[in-house]
N, C-alpha and C positions, 0 to 999 in steps of 0.2 A: 529581707525587707523588700516589699513590692517596689517596682520602678516608680520613681517620682515621690515616694513617701519620705518625709523628713524624719530624722531622729527626734525623739521626744524633747531633748534639750533645746534643739533649734526651733521647734514649734512653740515652746514656752518663751524662748528669747524673742521670737517674732511677735508674739502677742504683747509682751511687755514693751518691745520697741515701738509698736503701734500706739500704745497708750502714752508713751513719752512723746512721740511725734504729734499726736492729736491733742495733747495737753491734759489728758486724763491724769497723767503723772507729770505735773509741772516742774520747772527747774527748782532745785533745792528740796524737792519732796523726797521723803524717805522711801526707798524701794521696799516692797514687801519682804519680810524676813524669809529666810530659807524655809522655816516651818510653815509660814503662810503660803508660800509658793507651792510647797509639797501638798498642802491640804486643798488649795484652790484648784490646782491642775491635776491632782491625783497622781503625782509622780513621786519618785524616790528622792531621798536627800541628795544622792549623786547627780540626778538630773537637774534638780533645783540649783545645785552649786554650779554645774556646768553652764546653765542658762545665764546665771549672774556673771560668770567669767566671760561669756560671749559679749555681754553688754559692756563690761569693763574694757575688753579689748577693742571694742568699737568706739570707746571714749564717750559713751552715753551716760555712764554712771561712774562714781568714784567712791572708794571706801574711805571712811573716816575712823581712825583708830578708836576703839571703845564705844563707837556711836552707831555704826551701821553703814549702809550703802545708800548714796543719795544721787538724784538725777543732776547731771551737770547742766549748767546754762549753755545753750547752744549758740556759739558765736555766729553773727551775720557775716558771711564772707565779704571781704573788701578786695578791691583790685590793686594789683601792682602792675603798673604800666611798663611795657618794654617797647620802645618805639625806635630803637636803633640809634646810630650816631648822627647827631646834627652838627655840622661843622660851624666854627666861628663862635661857639658859646664860651669856650674856655673853661667848661665845667665837665665833670665826669658824667657818664650816662645816668647814674643814679640821681645825681643832682638835677640833670635835665628833666628826667622823667617825673621826679617829685614836683618840680616847678610846674610842669605841664598839668599835673593833677591838682594843683592849688594847695599843696601841703608843704611842710618844711621838714626835711629829713636830716638826720645827723648820723655820723658813724664814728667808730673807733677802730683802730687797726694796729697790727703788730707784724713787722717783717723780720725774717731770719733766713740766712743762707742754709741750704741743705743739699744733699745728693738726691737727684731725681729718682723716684721709684720707677719700677718697670712701666706702670700705667701712665705716669706723668711723662716719662721719656717717650713713650709711643705717641702720646698726644702732641708732644712738641717736636717730634722727629729728631730726638737726640739719643744719646746712649744712657742706659741706666747708670746712676752714680754721677753723671755730669752735674755740675753745680747750677743750682737755680735759686732765685729769690722767691721764697714763699711768703705770702702776705695773707693774714687772716683778718676778716672784717666782721663786725656786728653792726648792722644797719638798724636805725631806730626811727620811728615816726611818733612825734609827741612823747618821746621818752620810752615808748613801747618797742621791744625788739621785734622786728618783722621779718628779718632776712639775715642769713649768714652767707659768707662767701670765703672761699680760699682760692687764691690765684698763685700761679707759678710762672715766672719769666726766666728764660735761659740767660745766664750771666755771660754766655758767649755773645749775646746781643747787647745787653745793657751794662755789663761789668765795666767798672772804671769810667763810667759816664755820669753826667749830672742827674740822670733819671734812674739810677740803679735802685734807689729806694722809692717805691711808688707814691708814698705819702709825705715825702720830705723834699726839700729843695724848692727852687723857684717854680717848678711845675707840679709840685705835690698836690694830689687830689684832682688833677686835670683830666684823668682818664688815659687809657692806653693810646688812643689815636694821636692826641696832641703830644704826649710824652715821647712817643716814637718818632714823630715828625721832627722833634727838636734834635734828634741824633741822626736825621736824614734817613729814617726808615719809614716808608710810606705804606701804611696799612690800607689794603684795598679790598679786604673781604673778612667777614665774620660769620662763623657758623655756630648755631645753637641747637642743642638736642635736649628735649624735655622728657623726663621719666619720673617714676615714683617708687618709693621704697619705705620700709619702716624707718623712722628716725633713730639715729644713734643716741645712746643715753646722754652724751655730752651735748648733742645738738638740741634735744628736747629740753634739757636743763636750761640752756642759754635762751631758748625761745619760749619758755614757759609752757611747754606741752606736757602731755601725759605719756608714760611708757606705753609703747605699742602704737602710738599715733603715726600716721603716714605723712611723709614730707615729699614735696616736689623738688626735683633736682634738675637744674638747668646747667648742662655742660656747654661752656662757651669757649671758643678759640678764635683769636685774632690772627690774621695772616697778612704778610707783606710779600707779594710776588711768590706765593706758595710756601713761604717760610713761616712757620708758626712762631709768633713773638710773645704770645701770652695765652695761657689756658686757665680756666677757672671752673669751679663748681659753686653754683648759687643754690642755697637751700631755703625753702619757704614752707611753712606749715600748711598742709593741704586743706585742713578744716577751717582755716581762718582767712585764706587769701585765694584769689584767682589770678592767674597770669594773663594779662590782656596785651595782645600785640597790635601795634599800629605801625604798619610798614608802608613806606612810600612806593608808589607804582611808577616805574621808570619806563 
């Protein structure tokens, strides 16, 4: 194949993608059948099928059992603000950020003790198998799931204290900084690392996504004098949201 020449299935997928983007194939329209694609583009059944698979993998179309393949409505990306910790609010960062954006968010959570995996142990600076409190969250805006999070806190820091369970007790839901301050642990630094990957099946099911969709993952760790006191993975659908940072200049 000459340099720069695309395989036939990618050329067909590219043309169909352009029709979807420019509205020639509007949302909920039926994608041309495999036979129609074969005839219109002069390609084989295999090429037509592979082109449809590309569009499905990109989340542009969806198959409906016994009916065919249809163009998906393209969501308009919305922002999820991340503006760092603002002291004195008595609220978690999620609640602070939602308030700043003028919306009302809710969440549900579940905490369980477990042995730290090798990855979690490395992030927290502890040994694999050391006990941690794992908390899983589903964050919602107007009832719609917008974000997942799993956090881990070393029980060597919070065990047998009033803040051992992040969402229970007098400081439940107040966020890591305020909860740690209550046990005389002063959080002085937070690091975030943003990446992207295909969503796991259970993540996409919880977020209402389609298999193959990409998610953004924010790996966050809070530190107190160099000691990691909490680490978390925040998962956001990449096609529906944008992460917007508003950080103070000191």
